[in-house]
C-alpha positions in Angstrom: 13.0 -0.9 22.6 11.1 -3.9 24.2 11.0 -2.0 27.5 9.0 0.8 25.8 6.6 -1.7 24.3 6.2 -3.4 27.7 5.5 -0.1 29.4 2.9 0.8 26.9 1.3 -2.6 27.2 1.3 -2.6 31.0 -0.3 0.8 31.0 -3.0 -0.5 28.7 -3.6 -3.5 31.0 -3.9 -1.1 33.9 -6.5 1.0 32.0 -8.6 -2.1 31.3 -8.4 -3.3 34.9 -9.4 0.1 36.3 -12.3 0.6 33.9 -13.7 -2.9 34.6 -13.2 -2.7 38.4 -14.7 0.8 38.7 -18.1 -0.4 37.5 -17.6 -0.3 33.7 -18.7 -3.9 33.4 -22.3 -2.8 34.3 -22.6 -1.3 30.9 -20.7 -3.8 28.7 -21.7 -2.1 25.4 -20.2 1.3 26.4 -17.2 -0.4 28.0 -16.5 -2.3 24.7 -16.6 0.9 22.7 -14.4 2.6 25.2 -11.8 -0.2 25.3 -11.8 -0.4 21.5 -10.6 3.2 21.3 -8.0 2.4 24.0 -6.8 -0.6 21.9 -6.4 1.6 18.9 -4.5 4.3 20.8 -2.2 1.7 22.4 -1.5 0.0 19.1 -0.7 3.5 17.6 1.7 4.2 20.4 3.5 0.9 19.9 3.8 1.4 16.1 5.1 4.9 16.6 7.7 3.6 19.2 8.8 0.9 16.8 9.2 3.4 13.9 11.2 5.7 16.2 13.5 2.9 17.1 14.1 1.9 13.4 14.7 5.6 12.6 17.3 5.8 15.4 19.1 2.6 14.3 19.4 4.0 10.7 20.8 7.2 12.2 23.4 5.3 14.1 24.5 3.3 11.0 27.0 6.0 10.0 29.4 3.8 8.0 26.8 2.4 5.6 25.3 5.8 5.1 28.7 7.3 4.4 29.3 4.6 1.7 25.9 5.6 0.1 26.7 9.3 0.2 23.9 10.1 2.7 24.2 12.9 5.2 21.7 13.9 7.8 19.9 17.1 6.8 17.2 17.3 9.5 16.4 15.0 12.5 13.0 14.0 13.7 11.1 15.6 10.9 7.3 15.0 11.6 5.0 13.2 9.2 1.3 12.1 9.6 -0.3 9.1 8.0 -4.0 8.2 8.4 -4.5 4.5 8.9 -7.4 2.3 9.9 -6.2 2.6 13.5 -6.2 6.3 13.3 -3.6 9.1 12.7 0.0 8.0 13.1 2.6 10.7 14.0 6.1 9.6 12.9 9.4 11.3 13.6 11.9 10.5 10.9 15.3 11.8 9.8 15.8 13.5 6.5 18.9 12.7 4.5 20.7 14.5 1.6 22.3 12.4 -1.1 25.5 14.2 -2.1 25.9 12.1 -5.2 22.5 12.8 -6.8 21.7 16.1 -5.0 18.4 14.7 -3.7 16.7 14.4 -0.3 15.4 11.1 1.0 13.7 9.7 4.2 14.9 6.2 4.8 12.3 5.5 7.4 9.6 6.2 4.9 11.1 3.6 2.6 11.5 1.1 5.4 7.8 1.2 6.4 6.5 1.5 2.8 5.3 5.1 2.6 5.3 6.9 -0.7 6.2 10.5 -1.2 3.4 12.9 -0.2 1.2 10.0 0.9 -1.0 11.1 3.8 -3.6 8.3 3.7 -3.0 4.6 4.0 -4.0 2.4 1.1 -6.5 0.4 3.1 -8.2 3.6 4.3 -8.3 4.7 0.6 -9.8 1.4 -0.4 -12.6 1.7 2.2 -13.4 5.3 1.1 -13.6 4.2 -2.5 -16.0 1.3 -1.6 -18.2 3.6 0.4 -18.2 6.2 -2.4 -19.7 3.7 -4.8 -22.8 3.8 -2.6 -22.9 7.3 -1.0 -21.6 10.8 -1.6 -17.9 11.7 -1.2 -18.7 13.6 2.0 -20.5 10.7 3.5 -17.8 8.3 2.5 -15.2 10.5 4.4 -17.5 10.7 7.4 -18.1 6.9 7.5 -14.4 5.9 7.1 -12.4 8.7 8.6 -14.9 10.6 10.7 -14.7 13.5 8.3 -10.9 13.9 8.6 -10.5 14.2 4.9 -12.3 16.4 2.3 -14.6 15.4 -0.5 -11.9 16.3 -3.0 -9.5 13.9 -1.3 -12.0 11.1 -1.7 -12.4 11.9 -5.4 -8.6 12.1 -5.8 -8.2 8.5 -4.5 -11.0 7.3 -6.8 -9.2 8.8 -9.8 -5.9 7.2 -8.6 -7.0 3.6 -8.6 -6.8 1.3 -11.5 -10.1 -0.6 -11.6 -9.5 -4.4 -11.8 -11.4 -6.5 -14.4 -14.1 -8.8 -13.1 -13.1 -12.5 -13.7 -15.7 -15.2 -14.6 -16.6 -17.6 -11.8 -16.3 -20.4 -14.2 -14.5 -21.0 -17.5 -16.1 -22.5 -20.6 -19.5 -23.2 -18.9 -22.0 -25.0 -21.1 -25.4 -23.3 -21.4 -28.1 -23.4 -24.0 -29.0 -19.8 -24.0 -27.9 -16.4 -22.6 -29.9 -13.2 -22.0 -28.1 -9.9 -22.4 -29.8 -6.7 -21.2 -28.7 -3.4 -22.5 -29.9 0.1 -21.7 -28.5 3.5 -20.6 -28.8 6.0 -17.9 -28.9 9.8 -18.4 -26.7 11.5 -15.8 -26.7 15.3 -15.1 -23.3 16.8 -15.8 -21.5 19.8 -14.3 -21.5 23.0 -16.4 -18.7 25.5 -16.4 -19.4 29.0 -15.1 -23.0 28.0 -14.1 -24.2 27.8 -17.7 -27.9 27.6 -18.2 -29.7 24.6 -19.6 -29.2 20.8 -19.1 -26.2 18.9 -19.9 -26.5 15.1 -19.7 -24.1 12.2 -20.3 -25.5 8.9 -21.6 -24.0 5.9 -19.6 -24.6 2.6 -21.4 -24.9 -0.5 -19.3 -24.8 -4.2 -20.5 -25.7 -7.1 -18.3 -24.9 -10.7 -19.3 -27.0 -13.4 -17.6 -28.2 -17.0 -17.9 -31.8 -15.9 -17.7 -34.1 -15.2 -14.7 -35.4 -17.4 -11.9 -38.1 -16.9 -9.3 -36.8 -15.6 -6.0 -40.3 -15.4 -4.3 -43.9 -15.1 -5.4 -43.5 -11.4 -6.4 -39.9 -11.2 -7.4 -37.5 -12.7 -9.9 -33.8 -12.5 -10.0 -31.2 -12.8 -12.8 -28.9 -15.9 -12.9 -25.2 -15.3 -12.6 -25.3 -11.6 -13.8 -22.2 -9.8 -14.9 -22.5 -6.1 -15.7 -20.3 -3.9 -17.9 -19.7 -0.2 -18.4 -17.0 1.6 -20.2 -15.0 4.3 -18.4 -15.1 6.5 -21.5 -18.7 5.7 -22.5 -17.5 4.1 -25.7 -20.1 1.5 -26.8 -17.7 -0.3 -29.1 -15.3 -0.9 -26.3 -18.2 -1.8 -24.0 -19.4 -4.6 -26.4 -15.8 -5.8 -26.8 -15.7 -6.3 -23.0 -19.1 -8.1 -23.0 -18.1 -10.3 -25.9 -14.7 -11.2 -24.4 -16.4 -12.2 -21.2 -19.0 -14.5 -23.0 -16.2 -16.1 -25.0 -14.2 -16.8 -21.8 -16.9 -17.7 -19.4 -19.0 -19.9 -21.7 -18.6 -22.7 -24.2 -19.8 -20.6 -27.2 -20.4 -23.8 -29.3 -23.0 -25.0 -26.8 -25.0 -21.8 -26.9 -28.1 -22.1 -29.1 -29.4 -18.5 -28.6 -28.2 -15.3 -27.2 -31.2 -13.0 -26.6 -30.2 -9.4 -26.7 -32.9 -7.3 -24.9 -33.1 -3.6 -25.6 -35.3 -0.6 -26.2 -34.6 -0.2 -29.9 -31.5 1.9 -29.7 -29.1 1.6 -32.6 -26.1 1.0 -30.3 -27.9 -2.0 -28.8 -29.0 -3.5 -32.1 -25.4 -3.5 -33.3 -24.2 -5.3 -30.2 -22.9 -8.9 -30.1 -22.6 -9.0 -33.8 -19.7 -11.4 -33.6 -22.0 -14.2 -32.4 -24.2 -15.8 -35.0 -26.6 -17.0 -32.2 -27.6 -13.4 -31.3 -31.4 -12.7 -31.5 -32.5 -9.1 -30.8 -35.8 -8.8 -28.9 -37.7 -5.8 -27.7 -37.6 -5.0 -24.0 -41.1 -5.6 -22.7 -41.1 -2.5 -20.4 -40.8 -0.1 -23.3 -43.5 -1.8 -25.4 -45.9 -1.7 -22.4 -45.1 1.9 -21.8 -46.2 2.9 -25.2 -49.3 0.7 -25.1 -50.3 2.3 -21.7 -49.9 5.7 -23.3 -52.3 4.7 -26.1 -54.8 3.5 -23.5 -54.8 6.9 -21.8 -55.2 8.7 -25.2 -58.0 6.3 -26.4 -59.7 4.9 -23.3 -62.7 3.6 -25.2 -61.0 1.8 -28.1 -59.8 -1.4 -26.3 -56.5 -0.5 -28.0 -54.1 -2.6 -25.9 -55.9 -5.9 -26.5 -56.3 -5.2 -30.2 -52.6 -4.5 -30.7 -51.5 -7.5 -28.8 -53.7 -9.7 -31.0 -52.0 -8.3 -34.1 -48.6 -9.1 -32.6 -49.6 -12.7 -31.6 -51.0 -13.3 -35.1 -48.0 -11.7 -36.8 -50.3 -9.2 -38.7 -48.4 -6.1 -39.2 -50.8 -4.8 -41.8 -53.6 -4.9 -39.3 -51.5 -3.0 -36.8 -50.8 -0.4 -39.4 -54.5 -0.1 -40.2 -55.4 0.3 -36.5 -52.8 3.0 -36.0 -54.0 4.9 -39.1 -57.5 4.9 -37.7 -56.2 6.4 -34.4 -54.4 9.1 -36.3 -57.7 10.3 -37.8 -59.4 10.3 -34.4 -56.7 12.1 -32.4 -56.6 15.9 -31.8 -53.9 18.0 -33.4 -52.4 18.5 -29.9 -51.7 14.8 -29.5 -50.9 13.9 -33.1 -47.1 14.4 -32.7 -47.0 12.1 -29.7 -49.1 9.5 -31.5 -46.8 9.7 -34.5 -43.8 8.9 -32.3 -45.6 5.9 -30.8 -46.6 4.6 -34.3 -43.1 4.9 -35.6 -41.8 3.0 -32.6 -44.2 0.1 -32.8 -44.0 -0.3 -36.6 -40.2 0.3 -36.7 -39.5 -2.4 -34.1 -42.1 -4.8 -35.3 -39.8 -7.8 -35.7 -38.2 -7.5 -32.2 -41.6 -6.9 -30.6 -43.1 -9.9 -32.4 -40.3 -12.2 -31.3 -40.8 -11.4 -27.6 -44.5 -12.3 -27.9 -44.3 -15.3 -30.2 -41.2 -16.9 -28.7 -42.5 -16.3 -25.2 -39.2 -15.0 -24.0 -39.0 -14.2 -20.2 -39.7 -10.6 -19.3 -36.8 -8.2 -19.6 -35.2 -6.3 -16.7 -33.2 -3.7 -18.6 -34.8 -0.8 -16.7 -34.4 -2.5 -13.3 -30.7 -3.1 -14.0 -30.1 0.6 -14.9 -32.1 1.7 -11.9 -30.3 -0.5 -9.4 -26.8 -0.3 -10.8 -26.6 3.3 -12.1 -29.6 5.6 -11.3 -29.5 4.9 -7.6 -26.1 6.5 -7.3 -25.7 8.8 -10.3 -29.0 10.3 -11.5 -31.7 9.9 -8.9 -30.6 12.8 -6.8 -29.9 16.4 -8.0 -26.2 16.3 -8.4 -23.7 17.1 -11.2 -20.7 15.1 -12.3 -17.5 15.6 -14.1 -17.0 13.3 -17.0 -13.8 11.8 -15.6 -15.2 11.2 -12.1 -18.4 9.7 -13.5 -16.5 7.3 -15.8 -14.2 6.1 -13.1 -16.9 5.7 -10.4 -19.4 3.9 -12.6 -16.6 1.4 -13.5 -15.8 1.0 -9.8 -19.5 0.6 -8.8 -20.1 -2.0 -11.4 -17.0 -3.8 -10.3 -18.2 -4.0 -6.7 -21.8 -5.0 -7.8 -20.3 -7.8 -9.7 -18.7 -9.1 -6.5 -15.3 -7.5 -6.9 -13.4 -6.6 -3.8 -11.2 -3.4 -3.6 -8.3 -3.6 -1.2 -5.2 -1.5 -0.4 -3.2 -3.7 -2.8 -5.1 -2.1 -5.7 -3.5 1.2 -4.8 0.0 -0.3 -4.5 0.0 -1.5 -8.2 2.3 0.8 -10.2 4.1 2.1 -7.1 7.8 1.8 -7.6 10.3 0.5 -5.1 12.5 3.4 -3.9 16.2 3.3 -4.5 17.1 2.7 -0.9 14.3 0.3 -0.2 16.6 -2.7 0.2 18.9 -0.8 2.6 15.9 0.3 4.7 14.4 -3.3 4.6 17.6 -4.6 6.4 16.7 -2.7 9.5 13.2 -4.3 9.5 14.7 -7.7 9.2 17.2 -7.1 12.0 14.4 -5.8 14.2 12.3 -8.8 13.6 15.1 -11.3 14.3 15.8 -10.0 17.8 13.6 -11.9 20.4 11.4 -9.9 22.7 11.4 -10.7 26.4 7.8 -11.3 27.5 8.7 -12.5 31.0 7.1 -9.5 32.7 3.7 -10.9 31.6 4.3 -14.2 33.3 2.5 -14.6 36.6 4.5 -14.4 39.8 5.2 -17.8 41.4 3.4 -18.2 44.8 5.5 -18.4 47.9 4.9 -21.5 50.0 7.7 -20.8 52.6 6.2 -21.8 55.9 8.0 -19.0 57.7 6.9 -16.3 55.3 4.8 -13.6 57.0 1.5 -14.1 55.2 1.8 -17.9 55.4 2.6 -17.7 59.1 -0.5 -15.6 59.7 -2.7 -18.0 57.7 -1.4 -21.0 59.6 -2.0 -19.3 63.0 -5.5 -18.4 62.0 -6.2 -22.0 61.1 -5.0 -23.3 64.5 -7.1 -20.7 66.4 -10.1 -21.6 64.4 -9.6 -25.3 65.2 -9.5 -24.7 69.0 -12.6 -22.5 69.0 -14.5 -25.3 67.2 
């Protein structure tokens, strides 16, 4: 076995030497890329050779296989597995279990391959990570060079169990928290190309310790942790957020939890298990309606007048101003004005708290735009409910700092029945020392009578006489 590995390695060294000595070093960037592919192909060849050797040793262990009731059904049955190195081509024997009437490949169990698995777990993890940012097709192109289909990428997304984000600290003491809640509206697929729009509301909750200045024109949230629910259930969503707050912070030290929202009922009912919760209106939505009033009534100085009523806590004056606008507006705009009036008067308390308490500006829309809209609703694309739920959960997990690895795909995979028997061959293979002596440099010959040494000495004597 070691001779095959040595031959492959020596061939690789020869390739490197030839490419460098033939002028490849003059373009070191191209040479590096070329040699990287050679490294991958050489490593693939070594892995395939090792697997062939293990397969052969299992084949030759006839006594143990006889005790287990395993008979060879087919030799050197091919199987391909896509890894980070590239596509591995394995030749493995297929056995029949006479006792159970089942077929099994012992080499697959020895090297940790599951039935029908064609893509390595680490490749799957990279495709999933890319899919949280780009389309399924682009994910495949980036990770595999387009060797797998978009459907395959989605299948691996659906396969993974999304881990839960863990708090960076436990029981941290803070005086106040700011929780931002809003939702995205995502276009859904319609069966049989039905007409009309079909949207799915995707609620998002972000727990932070407030905001701080990043530069002169930009603020950032402090220690944000986002939450979505895979099934879009707002009750389960709030349970997750409440559970995180209870674990990450010393709730007794928190004086206020400001819940920022746009007035939606599902937001107002959130965090009801914490007595410190104070619901406040998201500043973006208030300003949106005020700007709309300014467009409808450009000569009424409406924005300043309404802000004065809020600062002075004069709801009656606000009602009087809005009633006056109703009389001045045309029938065409009366419906829209009625909606604005209902919003401002119906959310008076939460709007007043934001102004009077001087709470930092909200970023609910920015959170939705950055976390959800950028991937799910900004471009013209349609989603299935299952795919949307799983991928939003994965994207939020990654945005929270979570790392997806091949181990996340191994959870739940069972150990095969003959795994221990197959593992024995791996252990025996590792215990045998490999002879690396062929890589040791040859010792120089200093024999004075050797041909080369004799010529060198003669040349030296002639040179001395000429001088």
